[in-house]
N, C-alpha and C positions, 0 to 999 in steps of 0.2 A: 377094837376100840369103839365101834358103833354101839355095842351092847352095854358098854360101861356107863355107869351113872357118875357124872361129874358135878361138882358143886352141890353136894348134899350136906345135910346137917345145918347147924347154925351158921349163918352167913354174916360177914362183916364187910363193910365197904372199904376199899383201898383206892385212894385217889393218887394217881401218879401223872407226871408229865413226861411224855416220850416223844421221840421224833415223829413228825407228821407222816413220813413215808411208811413207818411201821404201823401207825394207826390205820392208814389207808389200805395197806396190805391185809391187816387183820379184818377190816370191814369187808374187803373183797372175798377173803377166805370164808367168812361167816355166810355171805350171800351164796357162795358156790357150794358149801357143804351142808347147809341147813342147820349148822350149829349156831347157837347164839354167840355174840361177841364175848359174853361172860364165860361161856363154856370153853371157848377157844383159849381165852386168857388163862383160865384155871388149868387147862391141860398143859399149856406151855410152862406155867409156873411150877406145876407138879413135876414135869420132866426135868426142869432146871434143878429143882430141889433134890430129886433122886440122883442126878448126875453130880451134884455138889454137896452131898450130905455132910462132907467134912466141914463145910462152912458153919453148920449148926453148932458144932462143938469146938470150933477154932477160936483161939484168942489171937486176933490179928494185931500186929504191931505195924502201923502205917507210918512210923517216923522215918 
């Protein structure tokens, strides 16, 4: 994973509100690993996307 390039190509800002403890944990992880917070978030989102690729083509009925 260290050799992989994350967050490459055209970038777009994504502003989200998440639980404070998650933000603090991600900040601590960034400090401990040397990855930027942006890199850690994009890694997490890419992993979620890969695990839930069915969401991309799903028609959700939330009624």
